[in-house]
N, C-alpha and C positions, 0 to 999 in steps of 0.2 A: 436083365430081368426076363424070366420065362413068360410065355403067353398067359399061363394060368396064375401068375403071381398076383397078389392083391395089395401088396404094399411096396411100391417102388422105392429103390434106394433114394434117400433124400438128396436134393441137389446140394452141391457145394455152396456154402453160405457166403454171401458177399460181406466184406468188412463193414462194420458199423451198423449191421441189421440184426439186432437181437431177436431171438425167437421168444414166443410167448410160452411161459411155463403153465401149461394147461392143468397140470396136477396141483400146483400151488393155488391157481385160480379156483379150481374145483373144490379144494378143501375150504378156502375162504368163503366160497359161495354157500357151502352147506352150513355155515355158522348162523345164517338167518339174518333178521333185521338188525340194524345198528342204531344206536341212539341218534337223535336228530342233530346233536351238536358236533358230530364228527362224521367223516366219510367212512363207508364200509371198507373193511380191509381188502375185499376183492377188487374194488375200483380205485384203490389208492395209487397203484402204478399208473393207471390211465390218467388220473388227475395230475400226477407229477409230470408226465410227458406233455399233457395239455398246457400246463402252466409254463413249461419251457418255451413253448411257442407263443402263448398268450398270457403274459405275467399277471394281467389284471382281470382274468376271466372269473366270472361268477360260477362257482362250482356247485351251488345249491341245486340247479336243474339236473345236473348229473347225479347227485345223491338221490334226489327224489325219483328220477327215472330208473336208477338201479333198484331201489326199493320196490317199485311197482313191477319191474321186469322179473326180479328174483322171486317175489311172492306169486306172481302169475304163472311162472314157469316151474315152480317148485313141484318136485315129483316127476318131472319129465326128464328123460335121459337121452343122450345121443347114442348112436350105434357104436361109437367108440368106447362107451361106458362112462364118460364124464357127465356131470349134471348139465342139462341143456343150457343153463345160464352162461356156461363157459363160452358158448358160441357168440351171443351178442357182445359179451365182454371182449372176446378176441377181435371181433370185427371193429369194435369201437377203438381198441388199442391200435389197430392198423391205421385207422383214420387219424387218430391222435398223433401218431408218429409222422404222418404226412402234413400235420399242421392244420387240420380241419377245425372250424370254429365251433363254439359250444352248441349251437342249434343242431348242427349236423351230428355231433356226438350224442346229443340227447335222443335224436330220432333213431340213431344207430342202436342204442341200447334197447329201444322199444320196437325195433323194426319187425320182429316176429310175434309180438303180443297180440295184435288184432287178428292175425292169420291163425295162430295156434292156441290162443287162450280165450278166456271169457272177457278180456278187456275189449271195450268198444272204441271205435274211432271218435265218437262224441266224448267219451271219457278222456281220451288223450288230448283232444282239443281243449276241454275244460281245464285240465290240470296243467297243460304245458303250452297252450296257445296255438293259433292257427298255423304258424310256420312249421312247428313240429308235427302237427296233425297232417299238414299237406305232404310232408316228406314221408311220414309213416304210411299214409294212404298210397302214395306213389310206389313205394317199395312193395307194399302188400299186393298191388296189382301185377307185380312181376314175379310173384312167388311160384306161379304154375309154369314158368318158362321151360322147365326141364322135363315136363311130363307129356309124353306123347308126341311123336314126330309130326303127326298130322296137324297138331295144334300150334306147332312152332311158328309158322309164318305169321299168323294173326296175333299170336302172343308177342312176337317181336315187334310187330307194328305198334301195339299198345306200349311196349317198352320204349320205343323210339319217341312216341308222343309224350310219354311221361318224362323222358330224359330232356326233350326239347323245352318243356315248360320249366324245368328246374334241374340243372345238371347235377345238383347234389344228390338227387335220387339215384342216378347212375353211379355216383361215387360210392354210395352205400352198397349198391348191388355188386360193384366190382370188388369191394373189400369182403363182402359176404361170399362171393365166389372164390376169392383167394383162400379164405379160411377153409371153405369146403374142399377145395383142391388139396390143401395141405393134409387133410384128414380123409382123403378119398380111399385110402388103402383098405378100409373096412368093408367096402362095397364089392359086389361081384365084378369080375373083369369086364364083362360086356357092358355093365352100367358105367364103369370107369371110362371105358372107351367112348361111350355115347356122350357123356358129360364133357369129356376132354375135347371131342370134336366140335361141340357147340361152343365151348370156350375158345377154341382155336379160330373158328370161322367168324364169330360175331363179337364176343366179349373182348378178346385181345385187340382186334382192330379198333373197337370203340375206346378201349383204354389208351391206345396209341393216339387216336384223334382227340381225346380229351386231355392228352399230354401227361397222363399219370404213368410215367415211365417206371417208377418204383414198383407199381403193381403189375404193369405189363411184362416186365422182364422176368419176375418170379413166376407169373402165370405161364409164360412161354416155357420156362424150364420144367415146370410141373407137367405141362401137356407133352413136352418132348419125352419125358420119362415114360409116359403111358403109351403114347402112340408110336414112338420109335425107340424101343428099349435098347436095341443093339447099338445104334448110333449114340444114344445117350450114354451108355456105359463106356463106350470107346472114348467119347469126348471127355467124360468125367475122369477116366483114367489118365488121359493126356494132361488134364489140368492138375490133377493131384501130383503127377510126376513133375510137372513144372514148378508147383508150389514147394516141392521138397528141395529145390535148388535156389541159390541167390537170385533175386529179381533184377535183371539187367536194367529195367526202366528206372530203378531207384537211383542208380548212379547218374543217369541222364537227368532225372528230376533234381538231384542235388546240384548238378552243374547249372541247371536253369535257375535254381534259387540264388546261386551265387551271381549269375549274370544280372538278374532282376534287382538284387540287393545293391549291386554296384551302380545300377542305373537309377537308384532311388525310387523304385516302384514297389509299393507295398503289395505283396501277393502271397497267396498260399498255393503251394505246388504239391500235388499228391498223385499217386499212381492209382488208377481205377481199373481193377481186373475186369476182363470181359465176363459176362455171364455165359452159361453153357451154350445157349442157342446162338448167341453172337459169335462165339468161338467156332461152333460148327459151321456157320455160314462163311466165316472167314476162311476156314479150311477148304470148303467147297470152291470158293472163289479163287484162292491163291495157292492151293496145294498145301504142302507142309509149311507150317508157320515158323518164322525165326523166333529167337528167344524174346525179342522185343514185341512180338505180335500178340502176346497174351493179355495185353491191357492197353490203356491209353493214359496219357498224362493230362491231368486236369489242373488248370490255373484259374484261381478265383481272385478277383480284384473288387474294388469298391465302386468304381464309376465306369460308365460306358467308355469314356475316353481312355481309361486305363487299359481296356481290352486292346485297343489299337496300338497303344504304347508298348504293351507286352509283345504284340505281333511284330512290331518293328524291331525290337531288341532281339527276338528269337530268330527272325529272318536275317538279321545282321551278323549275329554271333554263331549261328548254325547254318548248315546248308539246307535251304527249304526245298521241298518237293512241291513245285508250283501247282501241278495238276491236282493236288489234294486240297487246295485252299478254297474255302466256301465261307461266305459272309451271311450268316443267319441273324445278324443283329440289324443290319440295314434292311434286310428282307426276311422277317421272321417266318417260320413254318406255319402252316395252317393251324397247328395245335398249340400255338403260343410260344413254341420253342425258340430260344435265341442263344447263339454262341458263335464264336469264330472257330472254324475247323482248319487245321493245317497239319503238315507233317514235316519233320526236319530230321536230318542225319546227325548223329552224335559226333562230337569233335574228336573222339577217340574210338576207333573201331568201325564207324560209319553205319551203325545200326539205325534204321529208320523208326522213329517214334511218332505215333499220331498224337496230336495235341488239341485239347478243347480249351478255349479261353472264354470265360464268362464272368459276370458279376455274381455276388452272393445272392441277389434277388433273382437273377436269371437262373441260377442253380436251383433255387427253391421251386421255381415254376417248372424247370426242366424235370425235376423229380416228381412233383406233386400235381402239376398241371392246374386244372380248374379248381382242385381242392385248395390250392394255395391262395386263391382269389377271395376266399372268405364268403360272406353272405351277399350275393348279388342284389338282394332286395332290401338290404338294410337302409333305412331312411337316412338321407343326407341333410345337411343344413339348407341346401338350396331347394331340395324337394323331399318333403316328408312322405310323399305318396308313391315313391318308386316301387314298382312291382306289379302294378295293375295296368293292363292295356285297356283301351277304350271299350273293347268288346267283352271285358271281364277276364280274358285269358292273361295269365301271368306273362310279363315281358321281361326276359332276362337280358340286361344290357351287356353281359359278358358272353353271351352265347356265340360260339364259333360260327363263322359264315357257312362252313360245310354242313353244320347241323341244321341251319335255317333252310338250306337247299333240300336236305333230306326230308324235312318236314313238309316242304312244298310239294315235292314229287310223290311222296307216299300217299298224299290225298288223291292223286290222279291215277295211281296204280289200279287197274281194273279188277284185280282179284288178289288173293293172298299169295298165290304162287308167283305172280308177276312181281309183287312187292318183295318176296323173299329172294328171288333171283337177282333183282335189281339192287337190293340191299347188300348182298354178298359181293356183287360186282363192284359196287361203289366202295365198299370197305376194303376191297382188294387193292385199290389204288393207294400206293404207299406214301405218296406225297402230293402236295398241291403247289401250283405255280401261280404267280401273279402276272397278269397281262394288262398292259396300260392301254386305256382307251384314247383314241386320237383326240376326242373332245374333252378329255379330262377324266380322272378317276381310274379305278382298277377293277378287273374282273378276276375272281379267284376260281380256278378250274383245276381238275386233277391233272397230273403230269400225263402226257400222251393224248390229251384232248385236242380236238380240231377246231377250226373256225365255226363249224356247225354247232359244236358244244358251247362255244362262247356265245353264239347268237342266242341260243335258248336260255343260257344262264342270264343274259342281259335283258332280253325282250320277252321271254316266255313264249306263248303261242304266236305272238306277232312275228316271231322269227320264221314262220312259214313263208314270209315275204322276202327273205334274204336271197339276194341274187349274186353275191360275190363279196370279196373282201380285199383290203390292202393290208399287208403285213410289213411293218417297218417301212412304210411308204411305197411299197411295190405291190402291183396287182398279184393276187394269189388265188388259188382255187379254194373252195370251201372244204376240201379234204385236207388242206395244209395243217400239219400238226404244229401247235404253238409251243414256243419255248418260254422259259422263265424270263420276264423282262421285255418280251416282244411288245411292240406297239401295234394295235389293231384298229382298223376302221371297217365297219360292216356296211356294205352297200345294200340298200333295201329297195324293193319294188316301189313304184309311185304309190303314195297313200297307204303303204303298209302299216306305218305307225300311227298316222292320223285317223285312218278309217278303221283300223283293226284287222285282225287276221281273217275274220269271216268275210269282210268286204273284199279283201285282197284275193281270196280263194278263187274268185271268178277268173283271174288271169295269172295267178302265181300260187305255187304251193310246193311242198317238199317232194323230192323224188324218192322212190324206194332205194335208190343207190345211196341216199344219205345215211341209211342204216348201216352201210358198210364202214363208214368212218365216224359215226356218232359213238362216243364212248361213255357218256354220262347217262344215267337213268332218266333224268329230266328230258333230255333230247330224244332218246329212243322211245319213251312213252308217248311224248307229244307227236312225233312223226308217225308212229304206228297208229295212233288214234285218228290222225288226220287222213291217212291213207285208207283206213277202214271206213271212214265217214264219206269218202269221195271215190268210190270204186269205179265210177263211170267217167270221171273227168280225165282228159288226156294228161299224162304225166310229163314233167319236164325232161328234156333230153339229157343224156348223161354228159354233163359238162365238167366232170371231175378232173379232166386233164387239160382244160384250157382256162385262161384267166377270166375274171369277171368283166362285165361291160366297161369299156373305156369311156370315162366321163368326157363329154365334149365331142364325141364321135359325130360326124356330119349327118348320119342317117338315124332318125328317131325310130327305134324298134317298135313294131306292132305287137299286139298281144302274143302272136305266135313267136316272134323273134325274141321276145323278152324271156322266154324260158320253155315254150312248147314247140314241138316239131310241127311241121305242116301235117294236115289230116292224113291218115295212114298211107304213106308212100310205100310201105312194105307190108307183106302179109305173112304171118307165121302159120305153121302147120298145127299149132295148138289151138283148138276151138276157143273163141272168145278171148284170146290173150291180147292184152295191150302190147303194142310194138313201139320200141324206142330205138333211135339210132345212136350208136355209141359215140361219145365225144372223143375217144382216144384215136380213132381212125376215120371218123366222119364219112361213112359210106354214102355214095350217091349212085343213082342209076347211070350206067349199066354195070356197076362194080359187081364182081362175084362176092356173095355174102353168105354168112351163116349166122345162127342165133344161139343164145343161151338163156335159159330161164333164170330169173333173178327173184329175190324176195318180193312177195306180193303178187306172184303169178305173171308178171310182165316178162316179155322177151326183149333182150337187148341185141341189136343187129350189129355185127362187126364185118369189116372186109376180111376175106378168107386169109389174107397174108398178114393180118394184124397180129402183133406179138402176143396180145392177150388171148387169142384163140389157142395158140400152142400151149400156153401156160394152163388154161382151163382144161384142155384135153389131157395134159399130163396129170392134172389133179383129179381126173376121173369125171369131169363134168360132161354130161351128154349133150351134143349139139342138137339144136332144133332147126328143122328145115324152114327157110324163108325164101320169098321171091318178091321181086318188085311188082307192084300193082301196075297193070297195063292201063293205057289211056282210056280204053273202053270200060274200065271198072271204076271210073269216077275220080282218078287221081289227078290233081291239078299240076303235077310234075314239079312242085317246089321241093327244095332240098336245102340242107344246112351242111356246110363244109368248112374245114379249117385248113388254111393255106399258110405256108412259110414264104416270106420274101427275104432273100439274102441280098445285101446291098453294101456298097461303100458308103460310110457315113457322110452326110452333108446336111446343111440347113434346108428346111422345108421338105425333106424327104417324106415325112409322115403326111403332111398336107397333100403332096402330089399323089401319093399312093391312095389315100382315102378318096381323093377326087376321081382317080381312074376307076376305083371300085364303084363309086356312085354312078358314074356315067354308063357303066355296064348294067345298071338296074339292081345291084346287090345291096343289101342292108347290112351294116356292121353290127353284129351282135356282141362281139367282144374283141379286144385287141390288146396287145402288149408289145413293148419294145425292150429287148435285152440290152444291157450295157455294152457299149462298143468295145471290140477287141481288135487290136491292130488295125484300127480305122475301119473295121467291118462291123456290120450290125445285122441283127435278125429281127424282123417283124413277124408277129403271129396274129392272124386275123381269123375269127370265126364269123362266117358270112351266111346270110340267108339269100338264096337265089330263087327267083320265081320259076325257073325251069332248069333242070339238071343239064339240058343240052347246051346251055350258055356257059358252062364251066370252062371249056377250052378257050373260048373267046375272052373270058375274064382273065384267065391266067396269062394269055398273050398280051392283054392290055397292061397288066401289072408289070410284065417283063420289059415293056417298052419305056417304062418310067426311067429317066436318066439315073444311073448309079446302080440300078437293080440288075444283078447278073444271074439270079436263079429264082424261080417260083416253083414250089412243090407242094404236094398234098401232105397233110400231117400223118405221121406214122410213129407215134410216141408210146412209151410204156403206159399201160392202163391198169387201174385197180381191178382186181377180179373178185 
């Protein structure tokens, strides 16, 4: 498609996804009102689709909603030339195909009436009830989302709030956007591009997170056609060429049907073609695709246990690709998605086929996400008042955890731009992981998040008092990136949780370095706000490269050793800059040192031979001159240092080493012991010395401990 084209070539349609006949709907819509004893012709198809999902549904609200929408929109035309009523009809049909319940469909038919006609919100509430009125009001508040880039951040903030209170609002908005994207060709190219970018950056990630894959995949292909026309046409041509030949996956699927039939497992096996964006991504990742790479095989069964039975048969009768196995049934994705993923080689030819195994219910949720969950506020036998929180805000019991977190941190965003950037960063996270708490329960965080992110997800602003962590039972730095299924124990400063973050701030608080490995908006916003509110407090030393405080260490750390360096032992050439000693190389007087400015205006001091110095210089970071403060300038001479003790493993070694350290007057700030290798072990200690001049004597004392054969200063890779 050329840059000036206004109507992109329509995407290759997926099987089983009928298009809406706008011309037929338009003609039916012009026929006007219909007698009350039957449905209008224009909505008849919507009703049939709806009844296929909900056989006992009351269709009278749909009939009345259509009559009101048609009469109020009468005379209005779309830019494409059809009567305007074809738009709410098309949006409603999209939702009906996904299995939306009657209330959502009723609100969908009326979603533009309050915004674009004389119909009032009070009229909608009187005629259709509070539920429909609430949804129409929510969608109405989102209608200006596409107008004016300056208004986008604040408008999307409102959109998020409306979505969080009832996810059906966003379901209608997504269907509305899909139909508008289908008919976007009548608009100017520059407006097509602007709408496509907003769709790509926010609405598609929201569709992914709400689990509405059927909408997400078609939106992706439509955006692909507008923003990347050359890649789109190339990929489309490749797919058309493939579909003109026999599908190799069909023979593999037939073989699988035979295997499962012989095993007595009732299952449906079908080939699912990749949509265009998925195909394009696969090409970028793997190069040219084999004949079996244009789709996946989907196996549908009745019960959860049948999924694992299918997996066992396929792995027994075909050669499995073990690295491709993922169990999203035991650990569902953050957007409700459940399936078993695997890949097997065919018994003839060896083509590798990707396989998805799920129940029929899992498949419904995988395609429709939250739309398939029905009305989250419908009264139950146990509780007829579900849907109202104590403060009057609607409480959705099915609201995904990620959405609850977004609602929490959006309230703390200081301005619209901060919110906008944070929202896009959060939505860019393509999946979520589950981390198990050592004291029970789980924490849901984005993939790639660190211990710092987990601390703020769990404790909110009380996480300012976090001083370390154990991951899978071992001491770890707060910068440690967590993996799916990890077990996490967060170590907090004394009274951090009982007295609150404000009380703990007197002796503990986040370092600017935390921003280097905080990935979630909640963590970054909280850290930034705390640093801005405490510009004059000494910041914690950079402990990103040594473990947390060892519980049970013999020396009780003072406020300085619990996270703050001694009063400024070094002076930077930047006026009024706070100075911190780097934890990666733990410089002490009289080491040759240099500094680098970090976020927040502070200067981190490194030994000149530290590996981090070379990396930052290669990256173009300008060094800052620093010097050690002389005795006559008020320095107490205290310092913090990290030492390695290499030893032969033996009982009581840890106790003997910590005793030698204590006798030299040093306080243990942190310690760790690596697993023995060939009967050798390494201890790492971060120590606070009252005087840097005592360091050589301390190292000699540690070296005299039986079994210790080397003591050295830390010089390990550091985050830059």
